[in-house]
C-alpha positions in Angstrom: 0.0 0.0 0.0 1.5 3.3 -1.1 1.9 6.4 1.1 -0.2 5.1 4.0 1.7 7.0 6.6 2.0 10.2 4.5 -1.8 10.3 4.1 -2.3 9.7 7.8 0.0 12.5 8.7 -1.5 14.8 6.1 -5.0 14.3 7.4 -3.9 15.2 10.9 -2.2 18.3 9.5 -5.2 19.7 7.6 -8.1 18.6 9.7 -9.8 20.7 12.4 -11.1 18.2 14.9 -13.1 20.6 17.0 -13.8 24.2 17.5 -11.1 26.4 19.0 -12.1 28.0 22.3 -11.8 31.4 20.5 -14.4 30.3 17.9 -16.7 28.8 20.6 -16.6 32.1 22.5 -17.4 34.1 19.4 -20.3 31.8 18.5 -21.8 31.8 22.0 -21.6 35.6 22.3 -23.4 35.9 18.9 -26.1 33.5 20.0 -26.5 35.3 23.3 -26.9 38.7 21.5 -29.4 37.2 19.0 -31.6 35.7 21.7 -31.5 38.9 23.9 -31.6 41.7 21.3 -33.5 40.3 18.3 -36.9 39.9 20.0 -36.7 43.6 21.2 -35.9 44.8 17.7 -38.7 42.8 16.2 -41.1 44.1 18.8 -40.3 47.7 17.7 -41.6 46.6 14.2 -44.8 45.1 15.7 -43.5 41.5 15.3 -43.9 39.2 18.3 -40.9 37.0 19.0 -40.0 35.3 22.3 -36.4 34.6 23.3 -37.4 31.0 23.9 -38.8 30.7 20.3 -35.4 31.3 18.7 -33.7 28.1 17.7 -30.0 27.9 16.7 -29.0 25.1 14.3 -25.5 23.9 13.7 -24.8 23.5 10.0 -22.0 23.0 7.6 -18.7 21.1 7.9 -18.5 21.4 11.7 -21.8 19.5 11.9 -20.5 16.8 9.5 -17.0 16.9 11.0 -15.3 17.6 7.6 -13.7 20.9 8.5 -10.2 21.6 7.2 -7.8 24.4 7.9 -8.1 27.5 5.7 -7.0 31.1 5.6 -10.5 32.2 6.8 -12.4 30.1 9.3 -16.0 29.5 8.0 -18.7 28.7 10.4 -22.5 28.2 9.7 -25.1 28.6 12.4 -28.7 28.9 11.4 -31.3 31.1 13.2 -34.9 29.7 13.1 -37.9 31.8 14.3 -41.6 31.4 14.1 -43.0 33.9 11.6 -46.1 34.5 9.5 -44.5 35.1 6.1 -47.8 36.2 4.6 -47.7 39.2 6.9 -43.9 39.6 6.6 -43.4 38.9 2.9 -40.1 40.7 2.6 -37.3 38.6 4.1 -34.8 41.5 3.6 -36.5 43.4 6.4 -36.2 40.5 8.8 -32.6 40.0 7.9 -31.9 43.7 8.6 -33.4 43.3 12.0 -31.1 40.3 12.7 -28.2 42.4 11.4 -29.1 45.2 13.8 -29.1 42.7 16.7 -25.4 41.8 16.2 -24.0 44.9 14.6 -21.3 46.1 17.0 -17.8 47.5 16.2 -15.8 44.4 17.0 -17.2 42.6 14.0 -18.2 43.5 10.4 -21.8 42.5 9.8 -23.2 42.3 6.2 -26.3 40.8 4.5 -25.5 38.2 2.0 -28.0 36.6 -0.4 -28.5 33.4 1.7 -27.5 34.7 5.2 -26.3 37.4 7.5 -22.6 37.3 7.9 -20.5 38.3 11.0 -16.9 38.7 10.0 -13.9 39.2 12.2 -10.7 40.9 11.3 -7.2 41.1 12.7 -4.9 43.8 11.3 -7.5 44.4 8.6 -7.3 40.8 7.5 -10.4 38.6 7.8 -9.7 35.4 9.8 -13.2 34.2 10.7 -16.8 34.6 9.5 -19.9 33.1 11.0 -22.8 32.8 8.5 -26.3 33.0 10.0 -28.9 31.8 7.5 -32.3 33.0 8.8 -35.3 30.5 8.6 -38.9 31.2 9.3 -41.2 28.4 10.5 -44.8 29.0 9.4 -47.5 26.4 9.9 -45.0 23.6 10.1 -43.1 24.6 6.9 -39.6 26.1 7.0 -38.5 28.9 4.7 -35.1 30.4 4.1 -34.8 34.2 3.9 -33.1 34.9 0.5 -32.0 38.2 -0.9 -29.2 40.8 -0.4 -30.0 43.9 1.5 -30.9 46.1 -1.4 -31.5 43.5 -4.1 -34.7 43.4 -6.2 -34.5 39.6 -6.0 -35.7 38.2 -2.7 -38.0 35.4 -1.5 -38.9 33.1 1.3 -37.7 29.8 -0.1 -38.9 26.5 1.3 -36.1 24.6 3.0 -35.3 21.8 5.4 -32.1 22.4 7.3 -32.6 19.6 9.8 -33.4 17.1 6.9 -30.2 18.2 5.2 -28.2 17.7 8.3 -29.7 14.3 8.9 -29.0 13.2 5.3 -25.3 14.1 5.3 -24.7 12.8 8.8 -26.2 9.5 7.9 -23.9 9.2 4.9 -20.7 10.3 6.6 -20.9 9.3 10.2 -19.2 5.9 10.8 -17.4 6.0 7.4 -14.0 7.4 8.3 -12.4 6.9 4.9 -15.3 8.8 3.2 -14.8 11.6 5.7 -11.1 11.8 4.9 -11.8 11.7 1.1 -14.2 14.7 1.5 -11.5 16.6 3.4 -8.9 15.8 0.8 -11.2 17.0 -2.0 -11.9 20.2 -0.1 -8.2 20.7 0.3 -7.7 20.2 -3.4 -10.4 22.9 -4.0 -8.6 25.3 -1.7 -5.4 24.7 -3.6 -6.6 25.1 -7.2 -9.0 28.0 -6.4 -6.8 29.9 -4.0 -6.8 33.0 -6.2 -10.5 32.9 -7.1 -12.7 35.7 -5.8 -15.5 36.0 -8.3 -19.0 35.1 -7.2 -19.9 31.4 -7.8 -16.6 30.7 -9.5 -15.6 28.1 -6.9 -17.5 24.7 -6.7 -19.6 24.9 -3.4 -18.3 22.7 -0.6 -21.7 21.1 -0.1 -21.7 20.1 -3.8 -18.3 18.5 -3.6 -19.4 16.8 -0.4 -22.4 15.2 -2.1 -20.4 14.3 -5.2 -17.8 12.6 -2.9 -20.6 10.7 -1.1 -22.2 9.6 -4.4 -18.9 8.5 -6.1 -17.0 7.2 -3.1 -15.0 4.0 -3.7 -14.0 2.4 -0.4 -10.5 0.9 -0.7 -9.1 -1.2 2.1 -7.1 -4.4 2.6 -5.5 -6.3 5.4 -2.9 -3.5 5.7 -5.7 -0.9 6.3 -7.3 1.8 4.2 -5.7 2.8 0.9 -6.6 6.5 0.8 -4.5 7.2 -2.4 -6.5 4.6 -4.4 -9.8 5.7 -2.8 -9.2 9.4 -3.7 -8.1 8.6 -7.2 -11.2 6.4 -7.9 -13.6 8.8 -6.2 -12.3 11.9 -8.1 -12.3 10.0 -11.4 -15.9 8.9 -10.8 -16.8 12.6 -10.2 -15.0 13.6 -13.4 -17.0 10.9 -15.3 -20.3 12.4 -14.1 -19.6 15.5 -16.2 -21.3 15.9 -19.6 -18.8 17.4 -22.0 -19.0 18.6 -25.6 -15.8 18.9 -27.7 -15.2 20.7 -30.9 -13.6 19.0 -34.0 -10.2 19.9 -32.6 -11.0 17.9 -29.5 -11.1 21.0 -27.3 -13.8 21.1 -24.6 -16.4 23.7 -25.4 -18.9 22.8 -22.8 -18.9 20.9 -19.5 -21.7 20.4 -17.0 -22.4 18.5 -13.8 -25.4 18.7 -11.5 -26.5 17.5 -8.1 -29.9 18.2 -6.6 -30.5 18.8 -2.9 -32.3 15.7 -1.4 -34.6 18.0 0.6 -36.6 21.2 -0.2 -36.1 23.2 -2.3 -34.6 20.3 -4.3 -32.5 22.8 -6.3 -29.3 22.0 -8.2 -26.4 22.8 -6.0 -24.3 23.9 -9.0 -26.9 26.1 -10.7 -25.4 29.4 -9.7 -22.0 28.3 -10.8 -23.3 27.2 -14.1 -25.5 30.4 -14.6 -22.7 32.8 -13.7 -20.3 31.7 -16.5 -20.1 28.8 -18.8 -16.3 28.9 -18.4 -16.6 28.1 -14.6 -17.7 24.5 -15.3 -15.1 24.0 -18.0 -12.4 25.1 -15.5 -13.9 22.9 -12.8 -13.7 19.9 -15.2 -10.2 20.6 -16.4 -8.8 21.1 -13.0 -10.5 17.9 -11.8 -9.0 16.0 -14.8 -5.5 17.3 -14.0 -5.9 16.0 -10.4 -7.1 12.6 -11.6 -4.1 12.3 -13.9 -1.6 13.2 -11.2 -3.2 10.7 -8.8 -3.2 8.0 -11.5 0.5 8.7 -12.0 1.1 8.4 -8.2 -0.5 5.0 -8.3 1.5 3.8 -11.3 5.0 4.9 -10.3 7.1 2.5 -8.2 8.9 5.0 -6.0 7.0 6.4 -2.9 9.0 9.6 -3.3 7.8 10.1 -6.9 4.3 9.1 -6.0 4.2 11.7 -3.2 5.4 14.4 -5.6 2.4 13.7 -7.8 0.0 13.8 -4.8 1.6 17.1 -3.7 0.5 18.6 -7.1 -3.0 17.8 -6.1 -3.1 18.4 -2.3 -0.4 21.0 -1.8 2.9 21.2 0.0 1.6 20.1 3.4 1.6 16.6 1.9 5.1 15.4 2.8 7.3 13.8 0.2 9.4 11.0 1.7 13.2 10.9 1.0 14.3 8.9 -2.0 15.4 5.4 -1.2 19.1 5.0 -1.4 20.1 3.0 -4.4 22.4 0.2 -3.4 25.3 -0.4 -5.8 25.4 -4.0 -7.1 28.4 -3.8 -9.4 31.8 -4.6 -7.8 35.0 -2.9 -8.6 36.5 -5.4 -11.0 39.7 -3.5 -11.6 42.7 -5.8 -11.2 45.9 -4.7 -9.5 49.3 -6.1 -10.3 52.0 -5.9 -7.8 55.6 -6.3 -9.1 
């Protein structure tokens, strides 16, 4: 089995096993402010909301235990409230009230299309943001507040955050190799999209997580799990899910992949990426193909050193390349000496 120790060490290096105390403190302070201030702000606008009615829901990679280290810590905590959306048809207003509840100088608060974001900076560099999707529960149905602060596009979109959590936890929990493969693929994404800052240019993490779950190839033997082979087979299977069109010169002119959410609103996770630019999907496919080729080369070469160099092209320099094995000389010095 190739690079077993290197993959084990790499996983320990990139993975965040649990929240840091600093992050826990920030999150708990936010929750406390929301529960204590949000009802009072809503009351000023003639909307009844009790502190006890506010429910905070853990979401995202911390919930599924697939969080990896990155330049900016990304945390998702949903806020659910009971609300009559027929009387409060504009979700932007409710998001503004939530923003007001947490808008203090120590953090930068903004309204994003799917959430309210609290961002934290150190020396003018962002190191953490906590996204707060806002959900309304109305007659047993859950709705997500969509829309930027001043956008003409806004809606209450039917959703099921608990169902989504349950679905992914059921797939991932108890399958440690799958969890590692998801983390490796997210690390690959961070590597190849490190300079990307345009909206929807980067494949969404939840989309990659679902594709990894759908395409996962468990690879194990008496020696243990073979993460290199599992990663290569899984990423190759994801690549093969793309529908591509080539021109007569063999160049890719179109590439597409889709994955629908298994719960309301059942939308395609990659729709915004596809709609933003046709080139984004082509780039996604090409970068995935390069990764698969490098992983295939890693499997096919004999030397662990050479294999690790190919893996490093996919996962970055934190993946340690072992020293080259010393080549033992087998030829003897046959020079004859004559003594006279």
